[in-house]
N, C-alpha and C positions, 0 to 999 in steps of 0.2 A: 597849344591847348597846355594849358597849366590848370593844377588844380590840384586840395587835396590827397597825396596818395599814402597812405601808409598801410601795410598788409603785413600780417605776421603767418611766416607757414613754416611748419615744425622748426620752430626757431631761425627760419629767415626770414628776416625784418627786411620788406622794402620800402624805399622811399623815394621821395625826389630825390636828385643830386643840386648842390649848389654847386656854387664858380669853387668851394674851400674844399671840395672834394673832387679836384682834376687833377693833381698830382698823385694820390693816391691812385684812381682809374688809369693816369697814363702808365704806371707801372702795370699794373694791368694787362694793359693795353700794346705795350712796346714788350713782358713775357709771351703773350699769344699769339701775335699776329705780324709775320715778315714786314708788311708795308701798312704799322701801323697808322691811328686816326693820328692827327694834332692839339695837344691842348686845344689850340685853338679852334680845332673844327667842335671841339665838345664845350668853348665856352660861348664862341658862333647857335651852336644848337638849344645853349639855357638861353641864350639872350631872345634868342627867335622865339620861345616859348614852348618849344617842341618838348616832348615828353621822355624827361630823360632821368632813369631811374637809375638808384643803386640797391645792391643785394644786399644787407649785412648776417654775418651770421659768429651770433656773441660779439661783438664790435666790430669782426674785422672781414674787411671789405669781399666778398666773395666774388661781386660780379655786380652787370650795370647795362642800360641798354638806352637806345634812343630811336623814340619814334615819332614820327611828325601825322599830323591828319590833313586828310581834303577833304569834300562830301563826302560821305558814303564810302569811304578807306581810306586806310592807314598804310602807314611805307613804312615799314621795321630797317633804321637805315645802322641799325648795328647793337648785337650785344656780345659779349665777354662774361668768361666767366675765368677767374684764374684760375693757373692749372691742378693747384692744391685740391681745388673743390670740384674738378668734372669729372663724368660720369657715377657723379652719386645723385642724380636728379634735378639736383638745384637751375639746370638750364632752363629743364619742364618746366619746372618750377615757374620760375619768376617766365618765361612763355605764357603759361596760363596765364601767370595778372595780364600780358600785357594784351592776350588775344582778350578778356574779358575787359579793360580797361576801352580796348576799340570799342566793345558792342556797347556799353555804359556812352560812345560819345554817338551811337547812331550808325558805324561803319559797316558796311557788310560786308569788306573783304579786308585783309590784309597781304600787302605786295610788301619780298623783298630780294635781293639778289645774293647768292652764295656762289662760291669759287667751285668748278668741278673737282678742285684737288681736294677740297675739305669736306672727306665722308665724313665726318663727325659730325659736324653741322648739319648734312644733305639730310642723313636720317634722325637726327631730334626735329628736324621739320618735317619731314615727313609723318613720323611718329605723332607730330601733334595737328595733324590733319595738313601740310601743306601741299600743294602739285607743281608740277611745273609747266609752266605755259611759256616758255620762251628762253631765245639765248639773246645776251649784249656779246657782239661781237668785240674782245679786247678792253675790255671794261676792265680788269685788272694791270695794276703793275706785275709784272712776270720777273723781271729780272737782267739780264744786259741787253736792255731793251726792248724786253718781251712783253706780252700781255699775254692775258688770261681769259678766255670768257667769260660771262659769269650767268649761271641758270640763275633763270627769272622764276617764283613762286608767289603763287596764290594759297590763299586760305581763305575759303567762303567761312561768313560767320551765321 
């Protein structure tokens, strides 16, 4: 589901991701996640019409997100804020905009998965109205052929 989306929040500019943004997105993705998405994951998301958003501060990419819509719900597939921009409220600003966009589409809730070991993300989601509703066993790779569970979270809109 795609459509015009440009929002400015305190110098943070949110716009739709393009294929030309994937290289910059991948630099952030690789720097913040031990098991990053691939460029193909982002390209496929764009080609599928998912809501793919980038966040820029004064022309510098600060973050990105990918969300998919289904009848009455949205699923936040990934969100990332570059290390130098973390813990400054930019993740909340991006998440707020995504939740507003989900409301506009008629979604009644937003779902996501998060690693139990990702304390910063868990805090961000809880602060923004998400609650834990389940566990997906062995969802994430964790090295040495191990797997990490995912906490499934929901935010009612």
